[in-house]
C-alpha angles and dihedrals in degrees: 000000000000119000109143119092113256119240090223121073118211129183113219139199112213111197130191093355118160111228093242115083100358099069092058091044089055091050090054094046091050089061087058096050097265103125126193106230101163127022128187109198140165114274096236089060095052094110093053091053095042089054094048126104094259098106096157094047127106116228126208126172124237089233091057091045091054088057093046094246139100094074119141108293095237094046119107125186115264112244113247117224128211095266093049090048090051092048092054099035092109091049091048091056088055092050092053090056090045091059091070084092089066093052112042095171093044093230107093106061122044126196095268094051090050090051094049091048097049093046092050091051092050090047092052093051093048089053093048091048089055098040094049097034092236116194102171141028123202125193130169092219140038109276106259108134097087093240093062091039089055089054089051089053091049088053089053090054091050095040093239127151116253106195115200135162123243109215121226135195091251106097116264092347120121137162121236113229133179097197121051092199094071146011125244110273117257110208103206118185101196095180100063099064131307121252130209126223124232120287095262094051091042092051091050092049094047091049088068090064089064130073119303094248088062095044099041110130118252093238090058091052090049091050093050092048091053095049101077107129143354089251097053097088091051093047088048089054094051091045090052093048092050094047093049092052092047091048091041092236091155095164089068092048090057094059115029095186130031100226115359114126133243110230112266098010137094112242095260095048101065139002124230113252126220096258093053090044091055091046091053091048090057092047091048094051091048091049092050090050092052091048091052089054092048093052093047089058094059095045112116106242098209109027115207108215096170090092115075111262145167120230117229111198108195121216126237106253147243093037143116092256089075104021115072095352093064096045108196090356091069077099094069092190086074093064093048090052089052091048091051092049097047107032119088114265093247092063117090127212116224115194123198122189119224110257093223089062089081098043106117097208089066131060102259092133089075092053104052142035137178086260090059093060092040091056093051091047092051095055098082143332091244091069115101132179125224126204119267087232097058122111106265091201090060089055092045095050096054096039128101087222140348115236122206140143097235106318130149087241088073091057090047091050095053090049092051093052104263118114118245127222109203116193093186140035111296128186089232094056111146095030116137112271091019120116128186111220120199102150148021088259091055090052094047091048095047101042098076089054095057098081090049093055098039107116094347109151103257099140093116091051091047091053090048090053088052091053092053090046090050090057088066095048121121107206109208144124093239103135134054094249090058095058111112097019088113095201097116134033125240092244091051089048091054093049096044093050091045093050092047096050094044091049090054095047093046091051090053092050093051 
């Protein structure tokens, strides 16, 4: 554990950090010369941060950051010149897709508005980095909310570290990364004795070898439970409104949604009112229902699995697992086009939509359109669609390979004996039977290996990989989705996060 004060002072931006445990983590880091200079926190935790020891720190709420406001009053966005715009053009293309979350009905924010907004955000963060002499950014999650992604891009321009945490399916364990385009390398020597992970990790891995109903992830169960009727999102809205009035939470009444746009305005120009919010909710629910009907019409009624095939498991969108994690392949049609061009003509492509895409209490209307399914269908006759209700393990077990951007299903596939082709960064990169695909050449090189690896006994090597991965875990309740898991105390969370961050910064100094 680190206790002595560091000789090097660093000013830090903490973004989207929940008060517990992060305030105590910041206190400990301050003793070691790592000073919070700018904190973006949730509005309902404002009092906790205002009463903290960070007297020279600027505070901004997450809700304001979503809207592109709440920056220091005297700060103006840095102008981006042509060379800078060229250097971030690829990142900007990702940000434009990311803004689907702000516009669930796809009618309120055109391309020009999205571009203005993103460049303003990058400009603000560049100014803040310079004014406050920022040397490090820390976030408990991968930047994917547009405002934090703009900060990540500003860090790229300034060559600063942006430390974030990649979540895993193993309780409150995550991996700290400084580059969202790849995971830290795991150098596994499988010939010098195979290791076994801890009992909780081993149990979770072995569960994947059972039936899907046993192995189904908790978040999928939660999504299914919440998706009961087309009226539930509306009832939930009214219930929330009534509760806020009763509890006098007037700040929530003022802004019914954190980030949805008002028609014809940029986010910081006007907030969405309740009537418009409810109207958008209805439109969203109707569009999702129509998309569900459209998909059901293209599903192959009797799927022939006797012909060799690869299984393409589409991601729910819009979400971090594809944008920015998938890079260019956030457009999942691109990976299907590559498969069609590279794979032998006698190999079919079976596509399965993510079931959550049609859950009306989520934002799937912003991630799909009728055009989307039409484009996939038009690629080739060898493309077939399976029902969202089919057993994914049955598709995995008979496939030559499972194709995903970064999904858990790729991890499940490799464990069950079927190779995985990942078109984006996945937390299980480097695991036996898992291949990262970035180009046509990658796909051409990997495909001949698939049959050799199919059902080969690699379980010992897979467990060994998990043991090495586990060695890099930071176990801490540091993100909203970790709250309630109960597998680590708050004191342990504080110490583990502090040790991990200080370890990284000391490595950079040496």
